[in-house]
VEXPAPA-69319 format. One record per residue (C-alpha): x, y, z; residue in one letter; residue number from 1. Coordinates in steps of 0.25 Angstrom, whole numbers, plus 5000, padded with zeros to 4 digits. Example, Ala and Ser with C-alpha at 12.3 -4.5 7.8 and 13.67 -1.06 7.14 Angstrom:
% residues 2
<east = 5049; north = 4982; up = 5031; code = A; pos = 1>
<east = 5055; north = 4996; up = 5029; code = S; pos = 2>
This chain:
% residues 396
<east = 5097; north = 5153; up = 4951; code = M; pos = 1>
<east = 5104; north = 5145; up = 4940; code = T; pos = 2>
<east = 5110; north = 5132; up = 4938; code = S; pos = 3>
<east = 5124; north = 5138; up = 4941; code = T; pos = 4>
<east = 5120; north = 5143; up = 4954; code = S; pos = 5>
<east = 5125; north = 5136; up = 4967; code = S; pos = 6>
<east = 5117; north = 5124; up = 4970; code = P; pos = 7>
<east = 5107; north = 5125; up = 4981; code = V; pos = 8>
<east = 5104; north = 5115; up = 4992; code = Q; pos = 9>
<east = 5090; north = 5110; up = 4995; code = L; pos = 10>
<east = 5085; north = 5118; up = 5006; code = P; pos = 11>
<east = 5079; north = 5110; up = 5017; code = T; pos = 12>
<east = 5078; north = 5119; up = 5029; code = D; pos = 13>
<east = 5063; north = 5122; up = 5032; code = H; pos = 14>
<east = 5061; north = 5136; up = 5038; code = P; pos = 15>
<east = 5059; north = 5137; up = 5053; code = G; pos = 16>
<east = 5045; north = 5137; up = 5058; code = G; pos = 17>
<east = 5038; north = 5132; up = 5046; code = C; pos = 18>
<east = 5040; north = 5117; up = 5044; code = P; pos = 19>
<east = 5032; north = 5117; up = 5031; code = F; pos = 20>
<east = 5040; north = 5127; up = 5023; code = A; pos = 21>
<east = 5050; north = 5123; up = 5013; code = P; pos = 22>
<east = 5064; north = 5128; up = 5015; code = P; pos = 23>
<east = 5064; north = 5143; up = 5012; code = V; pos = 24>
<east = 5076; north = 5141; up = 5002; code = Q; pos = 25>
<east = 5067; north = 5133; up = 4993; code = L; pos = 26>
<east = 5058; north = 5145; up = 4990; code = A; pos = 27>
<east = 5070; north = 5154; up = 4988; code = R; pos = 28>
<east = 5076; north = 5144; up = 4978; code = L; pos = 29>
<east = 5063; north = 5142; up = 4971; code = R; pos = 30>
<east = 5062; north = 5157; up = 4969; code = E; pos = 31>
<east = 5075; north = 5158; up = 4963; code = Q; pos = 32>
<east = 5073; north = 5146; up = 4953; code = T; pos = 33>
<east = 5065; north = 5133; up = 4953; code = P; pos = 34>
<east = 5077; north = 5125; up = 4950; code = L; pos = 35>
<east = 5090; north = 5127; up = 4957; code = A; pos = 36>
<east = 5104; north = 5119; up = 4957; code = R; pos = 37>
<east = 5105; north = 5111; up = 4970; code = M; pos = 38>
<east = 5115; north = 5103; up = 4977; code = E; pos = 39>
<east = 5110; north = 5090; up = 4983; code = F; pos = 40>
<east = 5115; north = 5084; up = 4996; code = P; pos = 41>
<east = 5124; north = 5074; up = 4988; code = D; pos = 42>
<east = 5131; north = 5085; up = 4980; code = G; pos = 43>
<east = 5123; north = 5083; up = 4967; code = H; pos = 44>
<east = 5120; north = 5096; up = 4960; code = I; pos = 45>
<east = 5105; north = 5096; up = 4955; code = G; pos = 46>
<east = 5093; north = 5105; up = 4956; code = W; pos = 47>
<east = 5082; north = 5109; up = 4965; code = L; pos = 48>
<east = 5068; north = 5112; up = 4960; code = A; pos = 49>
<east = 5060; north = 5121; up = 4969; code = T; pos = 50>
<east = 5049; north = 5126; up = 4959; code = G; pos = 51>
<east = 5036; north = 5119; up = 4958; code = Y; pos = 52>
<east = 5036; north = 5119; up = 4942; code = A; pos = 53>
<east = 5051; north = 5114; up = 4942; code = T; pos = 54>
<east = 5048; north = 5103; up = 4952; code = A; pos = 55>
<east = 5036; north = 5098; up = 4945; code = R; pos = 56>
<east = 5043; north = 5098; up = 4932; code = A; pos = 57>
<east = 5054; north = 5089; up = 4937; code = V; pos = 58>
<east = 5044; north = 5080; up = 4944; code = L; pos = 59>
<east = 5037; north = 5078; up = 4931; code = S; pos = 60>
<east = 5049; north = 5076; up = 4922; code = D; pos = 61>
<east = 5053; north = 5061; up = 4919; code = S; pos = 62>
<east = 5067; north = 5066; up = 4916; code = R; pos = 63>
<east = 5069; north = 5068; up = 4931; code = F; pos = 64>
<east = 5071; north = 5055; up = 4938; code = S; pos = 65>
<east = 5066; north = 5051; up = 4952; code = S; pos = 66>
<east = 5076; north = 5039; up = 4953; code = R; pos = 67>
<east = 5082; north = 5039; up = 4967; code = T; pos = 68>
<east = 5096; north = 5035; up = 4962; code = E; pos = 69>
<east = 5097; north = 5047; up = 4952; code = L; pos = 70>
<east = 5092; north = 5058; up = 4961; code = V; pos = 71>
<east = 5100; north = 5066; up = 4971; code = H; pos = 72>
<east = 5092; north = 5068; up = 4983; code = Y; pos = 73>
<east = 5091; north = 5083; up = 4988; code = P; pos = 74>
<east = 5089; north = 5079; up = 5003; code = L; pos = 75>
<east = 5101; north = 5074; up = 5010; code = A; pos = 76>
<east = 5094; north = 5066; up = 5020; code = D; pos = 77>
<east = 5088; north = 5057; up = 5009; code = V; pos = 78>
<east = 5102; north = 5053; up = 5005; code = G; pos = 79>
<east = 5110; north = 5053; up = 4992; code = T; pos = 80>
<east = 5114; north = 5042; up = 4982; code = D; pos = 81>
<east = 5102; north = 5034; up = 4984; code = L; pos = 82>
<east = 5099; north = 5021; up = 4977; code = P; pos = 83>
<east = 5088; north = 5018; up = 4967; code = S; pos = 84>
<east = 5074; north = 5019; up = 4973; code = A; pos = 85>
<east = 5069; north = 5006; up = 4979; code = P; pos = 86>
<east = 5060; north = 4997; up = 4971; code = V; pos = 87>
<east = 5046; north = 5003; up = 4971; code = G; pos = 88>
<east = 5050; north = 5017; up = 4975; code = D; pos = 89>
<east = 5043; north = 5025; up = 4965; code = L; pos = 90>
<east = 5049; north = 5039; up = 4969; code = T; pos = 91>
<east = 5063; north = 5035; up = 4965; code = G; pos = 92>
<east = 5061; north = 5029; up = 4951; code = I; pos = 93>
<east = 5057; north = 5033; up = 4937; code = D; pos = 94>
<east = 5049; north = 5028; up = 4925; code = A; pos = 95>
<east = 5047; north = 5017; up = 4921; code = P; pos = 96>
<east = 5048; north = 5010; up = 4934; code = Q; pos = 97>
<east = 5041; north = 5022; up = 4941; code = H; pos = 98>
<east = 5030; north = 5022; up = 4931; code = T; pos = 99>
<east = 5028; north = 5007; up = 4932; code = R; pos = 100>
<east = 5026; north = 5008; up = 4947; code = Y; pos = 101>
<east = 5018; north = 5020; up = 4946; code = R; pos = 102>
<east = 5008; north = 5014; up = 4937; code = K; pos = 103>
<east = 5006; north = 5002; up = 4946; code = L; pos = 104>
<east = 5004; north = 5011; up = 4958; code = L; pos = 105>
<east = 4996; north = 5023; up = 4953; code = A; pos = 106>
<east = 4983; north = 5016; up = 4952; code = G; pos = 107>
<east = 4984; north = 5012; up = 4967; code = K; pos = 108>
<east = 4985; north = 5027; up = 4971; code = F; pos = 109>
<east = 4974; north = 5033; up = 4963; code = T; pos = 110>
<east = 4966; north = 5045; up = 4969; code = V; pos = 111>
<east = 4953; north = 5036; up = 4969; code = R; pos = 112>
<east = 4960; north = 5024; up = 4976; code = R; pos = 113>
<east = 4967; north = 5033; up = 4987; code = M; pos = 114>
<east = 4953; north = 5040; up = 4990; code = R; pos = 115>
<east = 4948; north = 5026; up = 4992; code = L; pos = 116>
<east = 4957; north = 5025; up = 5004; code = L; pos = 117>
<east = 4951; north = 5038; up = 5010; code = T; pos = 118>
<east = 4942; north = 5030; up = 5020; code = E; pos = 119>
<east = 4954; north = 5022; up = 5025; code = R; pos = 120>
<east = 4963; north = 5034; up = 5027; code = V; pos = 121>
<east = 4951; north = 5041; up = 5034; code = E; pos = 122>
<east = 4950; north = 5028; up = 5043; code = S; pos = 123>
<east = 4965; north = 5028; up = 5046; code = I; pos = 124>
<east = 4965; north = 5043; up = 5049; code = T; pos = 125>
<east = 4953; north = 5042; up = 5058; code = D; pos = 126>
<east = 4960; north = 5031; up = 5066; code = W; pos = 127>
<east = 4973; north = 5038; up = 5068; code = H; pos = 128>
<east = 4965; north = 5051; up = 5072; code = L; pos = 129>
<east = 4957; north = 5044; up = 5083; code = E; pos = 130>
<east = 4970; north = 5037; up = 5088; code = A; pos = 131>
<east = 4976; north = 5051; up = 5089; code = M; pos = 132>
<east = 4964; north = 5056; up = 5096; code = E; pos = 133>
<east = 4964; north = 5045; up = 5106; code = D; pos = 134>
<east = 4979; north = 5047; up = 5109; code = A; pos = 135>
<east = 4978; north = 5062; up = 5111; code = G; pos = 136>
<east = 4989; north = 5072; up = 5108; code = G; pos = 137>
<east = 5000; north = 5075; up = 5107; code = P; pos = 138>
<east = 5004; north = 5064; up = 5097; code = L; pos = 139>
<east = 5013; north = 5063; up = 5084; code = D; pos = 140>
<east = 5004; north = 5065; up = 5072; code = L; pos = 141>
<east = 5014; north = 5058; up = 5063; code = V; pos = 142>
<east = 5014; north = 5045; up = 5071; code = E; pos = 143>
<east = 4999; north = 5045; up = 5074; code = R; pos = 144>
<east = 4993; north = 5051; up = 5061; code = F; pos = 145>
<east = 5002; north = 5055; up = 5050; code = A; pos = 146>
<east = 5010; north = 5042; up = 5048; code = H; pos = 147>
<east = 5001; north = 5031; up = 5052; code = P; pos = 148>
<east = 4990; north = 5035; up = 5042; code = I; pos = 149>
<east = 4997; north = 5034; up = 5029; code = P; pos = 150>
<east = 5005; north = 5022; up = 5034; code = A; pos = 151>
<east = 4992; north = 5015; up = 5037; code = L; pos = 152>
<east = 4986; north = 5019; up = 5023; code = I; pos = 153>
<east = 4999; north = 5015; up = 5015; code = I; pos = 154>
<east = 5000; north = 5002; up = 5022; code = C; pos = 155>
<east = 4985; north = 4998; up = 5020; code = E; pos = 156>
<east = 4987; north = 5002; up = 5005; code = L; pos = 157>
<east = 4999; north = 4993; up = 5004; code = L; pos = 158>
<east = 4993; north = 4982; up = 5012; code = G; pos = 159>
<east = 5004; north = 4982; up = 5023; code = V; pos = 160>
<east = 4999; north = 4973; up = 5035; code = P; pos = 161>
<east = 4994; north = 4981; up = 5047; code = Y; pos = 162>
<east = 5004; north = 4975; up = 5056; code = A; pos = 163>
<east = 5016; north = 4980; up = 5048; code = D; pos = 164>
<east = 5012; north = 4994; up = 5046; code = R; pos = 165>
<east = 5020; north = 5000; up = 5058; code = T; pos = 166>
<east = 5032; north = 4993; up = 5052; code = L; pos = 167>
<east = 5029; north = 5000; up = 5039; code = F; pos = 168>
<east = 5027; north = 5013; up = 5045; code = R; pos = 169>
<east = 5041; north = 5012; up = 5052; code = Q; pos = 170>
<east = 5048; north = 5008; up = 5039; code = L; pos = 171>
<east = 5041; north = 5019; up = 5031; code = A; pos = 172>
<east = 5046; north = 5029; up = 5040; code = V; pos = 173>
<east = 5060; north = 5024; up = 5040; code = R; pos = 174>
<east = 5060; north = 5023; up = 5025; code = A; pos = 175>
<east = 5055; north = 5037; up = 5024; code = S; pos = 176>
<east = 5069; north = 5041; up = 5030; code = G; pos = 177>
<east = 5063; north = 5047; up = 5043; code = V; pos = 178>
<east = 5075; north = 5046; up = 5053; code = G; pos = 179>
<east = 5083; north = 5036; up = 5046; code = V; pos = 180>
<east = 5094; north = 5036; up = 5036; code = T; pos = 181>
<east = 5092; north = 5033; up = 5021; code = V; pos = 182>
<east = 5098; north = 5019; up = 5022; code = A; pos = 183>
<east = 5088; north = 5016; up = 5034; code = E; pos = 184>
<east = 5076; north = 5022; up = 5025; code = A; pos = 185>
<east = 5080; north = 5013; up = 5014; code = L; pos = 186>
<east = 5081; north = 5001; up = 5023; code = A; pos = 187>
<east = 5067; north = 5004; up = 5028; code = S; pos = 188>
<east = 5062; north = 5005; up = 5014; code = Y; pos = 189>
<east = 5068; north = 4992; up = 5010; code = A; pos = 190>
<east = 5061; north = 4986; up = 5023; code = E; pos = 191>
<east = 5048; north = 4991; up = 5018; code = M; pos = 192>
<east = 5050; north = 4985; up = 5004; code = Q; pos = 193>
<east = 5054; north = 4971; up = 5011; code = D; pos = 194>
<east = 5041; north = 4971; up = 5019; code = Y; pos = 195>
<east = 5032; north = 4975; up = 5007; code = I; pos = 196>
<east = 5039; north = 4964; up = 4999; code = G; pos = 197>
<east = 5034; north = 4954; up = 5009; code = S; pos = 198>
<east = 5020; north = 4961; up = 5008; code = L; pos = 199>
<east = 5020; north = 4960; up = 4993; code = V; pos = 200>
<east = 5023; north = 4945; up = 4994; code = T; pos = 201>
<east = 5011; north = 4944; up = 5003; code = A; pos = 202>
<east = 5002; north = 4952; up = 4994; code = K; pos = 203>
<east = 5005; north = 4944; up = 4982; code = R; pos = 204>
<east = 5001; north = 4932; up = 4989; code = A; pos = 205>
<east = 4989; north = 4937; up = 4996; code = E; pos = 206>
<east = 4984; north = 4951; up = 4990; code = P; pos = 207>
<east = 4976; north = 4960; up = 4999; code = T; pos = 208>
<east = 4969; north = 4974; up = 4996; code = D; pos = 209>
<east = 4981; north = 4983; up = 4995; code = D; pos = 210>
<east = 4991; north = 4990; up = 4986; code = L; pos = 211>
<east = 5002; north = 4980; up = 4987; code = L; pos = 212>
<east = 4993; north = 4968; up = 4984; code = S; pos = 213>
<east = 4988; north = 4976; up = 4971; code = E; pos = 214>
<east = 5002; north = 4979; up = 4967; code = L; pos = 215>
<east = 5005; north = 4964; up = 4968; code = T; pos = 216>
<east = 4996; north = 4962; up = 4955; code = G; pos = 217>
<east = 5006; north = 4971; up = 4947; code = T; pos = 218>
<east = 5019; north = 4968; up = 4941; code = D; pos = 219>
<east = 5027; north = 4974; up = 4952; code = L; pos = 220>
<east = 5037; north = 4964; up = 4958; code = T; pos = 221>
<east = 5038; north = 4961; up = 4973; code = D; pos = 222>
<east = 5050; north = 4971; up = 4975; code = E; pos = 223>
<east = 5042; north = 4982; up = 4968; code = E; pos = 224>
<east = 5030; north = 4980; up = 4976; code = L; pos = 225>
<east = 5038; north = 4980; up = 4989; code = A; pos = 226>
<east = 5045; north = 4993; up = 4984; code = G; pos = 227>
<east = 5032; north = 5000; up = 4980; code = I; pos = 228>
<east = 5026; north = 4996; up = 4993; code = G; pos = 229>
<east = 5037; north = 5001; up = 5001; code = A; pos = 230>
<east = 5037; north = 5014; up = 4993; code = F; pos = 231>
<east = 5022; north = 5016; up = 4994; code = L; pos = 232>
<east = 5023; north = 5014; up = 5009; code = L; pos = 233>
<east = 5034; north = 5024; up = 5011; code = G; pos = 234>
<east = 5028; north = 5034; up = 5002; code = A; pos = 235>
<east = 5014; north = 5033; up = 5007; code = G; pos = 236>
<east = 5018; north = 5035; up = 5021; code = L; pos = 237>
<east = 5029; north = 5045; up = 5023; code = D; pos = 238>
<east = 5024; north = 5056; up = 5015; code = T; pos = 239>
<east = 5009; north = 5056; up = 5019; code = T; pos = 240>
<east = 5013; north = 5054; up = 5034; code = A; pos = 241>
<east = 5021; north = 5067; up = 5033; code = N; pos = 242>
<east = 5011; north = 5074; up = 5025; code = M; pos = 243>
<east = 5000; north = 5071; up = 5036; code = L; pos = 244>
<east = 5010; north = 5075; up = 5047; code = A; pos = 245>
<east = 5016; north = 5088; up = 5040; code = L; pos = 246>
<east = 5002; north = 5091; up = 5035; code = G; pos = 247>
<east = 4996; north = 5091; up = 5049; code = T; pos = 248>
<east = 5008; north = 5100; up = 5054; code = F; pos = 249>
<east = 5005; north = 5110; up = 5043; code = A; pos = 250>
<east = 4991; north = 5111; up = 5046; code = L; pos = 251>
<east = 4994; north = 5112; up = 5061; code = L; pos = 252>
<east = 5003; north = 5124; up = 5057; code = R; pos = 253>
<east = 4992; north = 5130; up = 5048; code = H; pos = 254>
<east = 4980; north = 5130; up = 5056; code = P; pos = 255>
<east = 4972; north = 5138; up = 5046; code = E; pos = 256>
<east = 4974; north = 5127; up = 5036; code = Q; pos = 257>
<east = 4971; north = 5116; up = 5046; code = R; pos = 258>
<east = 4958; north = 5123; up = 5049; code = A; pos = 259>
<east = 4954; north = 5124; up = 5034; code = V; pos = 260>
<east = 4956; north = 5109; up = 5032; code = L; pos = 261>
<east = 4949; north = 5106; up = 5045; code = R; pos = 262>
<east = 4936; north = 5114; up = 5041; code = T; pos = 263>
<east = 4937; north = 5110; up = 5026; code = E; pos = 264>
<east = 4942; north = 5096; up = 5025; code = P; pos = 265>
<east = 4938; north = 5096; up = 5011; code = E; pos = 266>
<east = 4951; north = 5103; up = 5008; code = L; pos = 267>
<east = 4959; north = 5091; up = 5012; code = A; pos = 268>
<east = 4963; north = 5089; up = 4998; code = H; pos = 269>
<east = 4969; north = 5103; up = 4996; code = Q; pos = 270>
<east = 4975; north = 5102; up = 5010; code = A; pos = 271>
<east = 4983; north = 5090; up = 5007; code = V; pos = 272>
<east = 4988; north = 5095; up = 4993; code = E; pos = 273>
<east = 4992; north = 5108; up = 5000; code = E; pos = 274>
<east = 4999; north = 5101; up = 5011; code = L; pos = 275>
<east = 5006; north = 5093; up = 5001; code = M; pos = 276>
<east = 5011; north = 5106; up = 4994; code = R; pos = 277>
<east = 5014; north = 5114; up = 5006; code = Y; pos = 278>
<east = 5021; north = 5103; up = 5014; code = L; pos = 279>
<east = 5028; north = 5096; up = 5002; code = S; pos = 280>
<east = 5033; north = 5085; up = 5011; code = I; pos = 281>
<east = 5040; north = 5078; up = 5000; code = V; pos = 282>
<east = 5048; north = 5091; up = 4998; code = H; pos = 283>
<east = 5060; north = 5087; up = 4989; code = T; pos = 284>
<east = 5061; north = 5077; up = 4977; code = S; pos = 285>
<east = 5072; north = 5075; up = 4967; code = A; pos = 286>
<east = 5073; north = 5071; up = 4952; code = R; pos = 287>
<east = 5085; north = 5068; up = 4944; code = A; pos = 288>
<east = 5087; north = 5072; up = 4930; code = A; pos = 289>
<east = 5088; north = 5061; up = 4920; code = L; pos = 290>
<east = 5093; north = 5071; up = 4908; code = E; pos = 291>
<east = 5096; north = 5085; up = 4907; code = N; pos = 292>
<east = 5083; north = 5093; up = 4909; code = I; pos = 293>
<east = 5080; north = 5108; up = 4908; code = E; pos = 294>
<east = 5072; north = 5113; up = 4920; code = L; pos = 295>
<east = 5070; north = 5127; up = 4924; code = E; pos = 296>
<east = 5080; north = 5132; up = 4914; code = G; pos = 297>
<east = 5091; north = 5123; up = 4920; code = Q; pos = 298>
<east = 5096; north = 5110; up = 4915; code = I; pos = 299>
<east = 5095; north = 5099; up = 4925; code = V; pos = 300>
<east = 5106; north = 5089; up = 4921; code = A; pos = 301>
<east = 5104; north = 5074; up = 4920; code = A; pos = 302>
<east = 5107; north = 5068; up = 4933; code = G; pos = 303>
<east = 5104; north = 5080; up = 4941; code = E; pos = 304>
<east = 5093; north = 5080; up = 4952; code = T; pos = 305>
<east = 5083; north = 5090; up = 4954; code = V; pos = 306>
<east = 5078; north = 5091; up = 4968; code = A; pos = 307>
<east = 5063; north = 5095; up = 4969; code = L; pos = 308>
<east = 5059; north = 5104; up = 4981; code = S; pos = 309>
<east = 5044; north = 5100; up = 4981; code = L; pos = 310>
<east = 5042; north = 5109; up = 4993; code = Q; pos = 311>
<east = 5047; north = 5121; up = 4986; code = A; pos = 312>
<east = 5039; north = 5117; up = 4973; code = A; pos = 313>
<east = 5026; north = 5116; up = 4981; code = N; pos = 314>
<east = 5028; north = 5130; up = 4987; code = R; pos = 315>
<east = 5032; north = 5136; up = 4973; code = D; pos = 316>
<east = 5024; north = 5150; up = 4972; code = P; pos = 317>
<east = 5024; north = 5148; up = 4957; code = L; pos = 318>
<east = 5015; north = 5136; up = 4959; code = R; pos = 319>
<east = 5007; north = 5138; up = 4972; code = F; pos = 320>
<east = 5002; north = 5152; up = 4978; code = D; pos = 321>
<east = 5007; north = 5155; up = 4992; code = D; pos = 322>
<east = 5014; north = 5141; up = 4992; code = P; pos = 323>
<east = 5019; north = 5143; up = 5007; code = D; pos = 324>
<east = 5005; north = 5143; up = 5012; code = T; pos = 325>
<east = 4998; north = 5131; up = 5016; code = L; pos = 326>
<east = 4984; north = 5132; up = 5011; code = D; pos = 327>
<east = 4975; north = 5120; up = 5010; code = I; pos = 328>
<east = 4965; north = 5127; up = 5002; code = R; pos = 329>
<east = 4975; north = 5128; up = 4991; code = R; pos = 330>
<east = 4975; north = 5117; up = 4980; code = N; pos = 331>
<east = 4989; north = 5115; up = 4977; code = P; pos = 332>
<east = 4988; north = 5107; up = 4964; code = V; pos = 333>
<east = 5001; north = 5102; up = 4958; code = G; pos = 334>
<east = 5009; north = 5102; up = 4971; code = H; pos = 335>
<east = 5021; north = 5093; up = 4972; code = L; pos = 336>
<east = 5018; north = 5087; up = 4985; code = G; pos = 337>
<east = 5016; north = 5073; up = 4979; code = F; pos = 338>
<east = 5027; north = 5076; up = 4968; code = G; pos = 339>
<east = 5023; north = 5076; up = 4954; code = H; pos = 340>
<east = 5025; north = 5068; up = 4941; code = G; pos = 341>
<east = 5028; north = 5054; up = 4939; code = A; pos = 342>
<east = 5033; north = 5052; up = 4954; code = H; pos = 343>
<east = 5021; north = 5060; up = 4960; code = Q; pos = 344>
<east = 5017; north = 5053; up = 4973; code = C; pos = 345>
<east = 5010; north = 5040; up = 4970; code = L; pos = 346>
<east = 5002; north = 5040; up = 4983; code = G; pos = 347>
<east = 4998; north = 5055; up = 4983; code = Q; pos = 348>
<east = 4983; north = 5051; up = 4983; code = Q; pos = 349>
<east = 4985; north = 5042; up = 4995; code = L; pos = 350>
<east = 4992; north = 5053; up = 5002; code = A; pos = 351>
<east = 4981; north = 5063; up = 4999; code = R; pos = 352>
<east = 4970; north = 5054; up = 5004; code = V; pos = 353>
<east = 4978; north = 5052; up = 5017; code = E; pos = 354>
<east = 4981; north = 5067; up = 5019; code = M; pos = 355>
<east = 4967; north = 5071; up = 5015; code = R; pos = 356>
<east = 4961; north = 5062; up = 5026; code = V; pos = 357>
<east = 4971; north = 5063; up = 5037; code = A; pos = 358>
<east = 4974; north = 5078; up = 5038; code = L; pos = 359>
<east = 4959; north = 5083; up = 5039; code = P; pos = 360>
<east = 4955; north = 5072; up = 5048; code = A; pos = 361>
<east = 4967; north = 5075; up = 5058; code = L; pos = 362>
<east = 4964; north = 5090; up = 5059; code = I; pos = 363>
<east = 4949; north = 5087; up = 5060; code = S; pos = 364>
<east = 4951; north = 5077; up = 5071; code = R; pos = 365>
<east = 4960; north = 5086; up = 5079; code = F; pos = 366>
<east = 4957; north = 5101; up = 5076; code = P; pos = 367>
<east = 4966; north = 5105; up = 5087; code = T; pos = 368>
<east = 4978; north = 5097; up = 5082; code = L; pos = 369>
<east = 4991; north = 5104; up = 5085; code = R; pos = 370>
<east = 5006; north = 5102; up = 5086; code = L; pos = 371>
<east = 5010; north = 5096; up = 5099; code = A; pos = 372>
<east = 5024; north = 5102; up = 5098; code = V; pos = 373>
<east = 5030; north = 5116; up = 5093; code = P; pos = 374>
<east = 5031; north = 5117; up = 5078; code = V; pos = 375>
<east = 5046; north = 5117; up = 5078; code = E; pos = 376>
<east = 5046; north = 5103; up = 5086; code = E; pos = 377>
<east = 5039; north = 5096; up = 5075; code = V; pos = 378>
<east = 5050; north = 5087; up = 5069; code = P; pos = 379>
<east = 5051; north = 5089; up = 5054; code = L; pos = 380>
<east = 5056; north = 5079; up = 5044; code = R; pos = 381>
<east = 5067; north = 5087; up = 5037; code = H; pos = 382>
<east = 5077; north = 5081; up = 5027; code = G; pos = 383>
<east = 5068; north = 5070; up = 5022; code = L; pos = 384>
<east = 5062; north = 5070; up = 5008; code = D; pos = 385>
<east = 5048; north = 5070; up = 5015; code = I; pos = 386>
<east = 5045; north = 5081; up = 5025; code = Y; pos = 387>
<east = 5037; north = 5080; up = 5037; code = G; pos = 388>
<east = 5037; north = 5078; up = 5052; code = V; pos = 389>
<east = 5042; north = 5067; up = 5060; code = Y; pos = 390>
<east = 5032; north = 5069; up = 5071; code = T; pos = 391>
<east = 5020; north = 5079; up = 5073; code = L; pos = 392>
<east = 5016; north = 5080; up = 5087; code = P; pos = 393>
<east = 5002; north = 5085; up = 5088; code = V; pos = 394>
<east = 4991; north = 5087; up = 5098; code = T; pos = 395>
<east = 4977; north = 5093; up = 5099; code = W; pos = 396>
């Protein structure tokens, strides 16, 4: 396929019977060329990168912009003609603003610092497992386990008062776009910013032992602190919650892998990395070319958007052997589940700690855990930029 071929559209239909497999057309496109012409939902003619090396190259090249107002989005449900990113949203801005924020925050999310949270994550996980056992099945794993654990952790990290955490979970869900319009999601995000703005004022007057209090000692303005707080809350909740739920779903559908993790919990590190690769819940991203750039023998013109199919890249056989197989003994170094380059997920170490603790603890506590409904009745999150499940009914 060359740049003169008819533009493709982003494949979105998952194959029947396998909720974890990417659309089969992605693999076909990747076999033909790792970079194809693509028509976006708003009519823009840009590009689709499906190859691992191609996607990684774009993510690491500063000539490709993440700025929200420059990028044409490949997912129709996300919306088109979006405004500039809200203040504090690190995913929709470039250097030097992004670099400034990143430097201030990077030291707060180091591997060492996140590991210090392990004991607290274990305590919160155990509490929810006990509550599940007391309640008995069937129950919704999203509501009782996958969502509240990362919600409590990120709220504690930011210093959100306990009494306000239910409200924050609701706002974060709406801000993620679940079951609401783009306008409603933006309104919920603004509401989170307003609340955190009042929290920042309180932290400046009376600091406590939390991330927001620490950040009040930097040169960030109140508006920036409110925006960063809202961004961290949303980013630290929706992705991890969906990984816990979808990861559990995948282990239930691959009992041999679940058995390995249960008998060899020391493989939790590799299991998390493999699930991130295999599931690729942040399945599609995009970058806009700031100048003419040669890529895979083609010229991506200034202003054109390259859609990045991270789910296709993470299953590229040129990078991973037998990529369509879930194998928690695999060590998938370099997967793009957390992105790559300057915008690689800031909270990835926190997410890793949460998943390494919660998933093995769940399957250890409930060795007979199983779906409480037929596989085809599990409601999947299609169309959104984060893949997952709305609910996961389970019993044991």
